[in-house]
N, C-alpha and C positions, 0 to 999 in steps of 0.2 A: 433447200426444201424447208418449209416453215416448221414442220413437225420435228425434224432433226434438230433444228435450232432450239425448239422448246425442250426437247429431251436433254440436250446438252446443258442448257441453263438450269433445268430442273435438278440434274445431278450436281451441278456446280455449287448450288447454294444449300444442299443437304449436308448436315453435320455427319460425322463418323457414326454417332449413335443412331441417327435416323437411317443411314445406309445399312447399318447392322440390323436394325429392326426390320427393314424391308427384306433383307436376305433371309432372316429367320422366318418371316412370314411366307416367303416363297417355299422354303424347305418344308414348313408345316403343311402348306396347301398341297404341295406335290406328294408328300408322304400320305396325306389323307386320300388324295386321288389315286394313289398306288393301291391302297387298301380297298378303296371303292371299286377300282377296276377289277381286282381279283374277285370281289363279290359278284360284280356284273358278269364277268366271264363264266364263273360257276353257275350263275343263274341262267344264262343263255344256254350253256351246254347241258345242264342237268335238270332244268325245270321240267316237271312231269307233264307239261302240256305238249301234245303231239301237234306239230304244224299240220295244217289242213292240206296244203298243196306242195308240189315240188318247188314252186317259186319261193314259198315261205321257208322251206328247208334251205334252199340256196341263200336266201337273204339272211337267214339266221347264221349260217356258217360264215358268210362274208362279213357280217357285222362282228362276229366273235374274232375273226382273223384281223380285222382293222383294229379292234380293241387290243389284241395281243401285240400288234406292231407298235401301237402307242405306248403300251406298257413297257416295251423294251427300251423306249427312249427316256424313261423316268430316271433310272439309276445313273446314266451318264450325265444327265442334266443336274441331278442332285449333287453329283461329285464336283461338277464345275462350280456350282453355287457354293458348296462347302469350301472348296479351295479359294474361291473369290472372297468369302467371308473371312477366311484365315489370313488373307493378305491385307486385311483392313488395317493392320499395324502401320502401313505406310502413311495413313492419314492421321494416326494418333501419336506417333513418335514425335519427339521434339525437333527432329531434323526437317529442314525444308528441302523436300525432294519434289520439286514442281513437276518434272517430267513424269515421275512415277505416280504422283497423285493424279495427274491428268489422265494417265493411262488407266489407272484404277477406275476412275469415274467413267471413262469411255467404255471399259469392260462392263461396268455396272449397267450402263445404258443398253448395251448390246444384250446382256443377260435379261434385262427387263423385257426387251422386245421378244426374246426367245421364250421366256416363261409365259408371257401374255399370249403369244401365238400358240404355244402348246396347250395352255388351258382353254383357249377359245376352241381349238380343234377338238379337244377332249369333251368339252361341254356339248358341242354339236353332235358328236358321236353318242353321247349319253342320251340326248333327246331322241335320237333315232332308236336306240335300244329301248327306251321307255315306251315309245310308240309301238315298237315291234311286240314287246311283251304285253302291252295293253291290248293289242289286236288279237294276240293268241288267247288271252284270258277271255275276251269278249266272245270269240268263236267257240271256245271251250264251253262257256256258259250256254250259248245257243245250242251246241251239240248235246249237252246234258239235258236241257229243257225239252228238246225234241225227241228224246229217247223215251 
């Protein structure tokens, strides 16, 4: 597959410093999304807008549940990335450990795919949450105006 070849080549020519910076970026982005998810969960569960219909109540609960499941995936992923970053020594020591270096870069590629997949899924859910909240706010405004 062409994309797999590109990912392998991509990791092969990256220096240890660049790979370190990439993993630090993943950690930062995941920690930020973790905080953001806590905020969104609290917003969905505690926002003082009453949903208008049973469907909205169900949709709001399902959205909060999906977000909670995503939230549970962050810490294990962060642990994998941190461990991976700690193993960077294999690339910077003066020993030639070709098999270990190849394995490290393969793991880096797989983690890259996992992080990207997680973040794409999270961003899709975040869009749904924003649309849901926007809908509640609009309906609440209409409700207030009509009183």
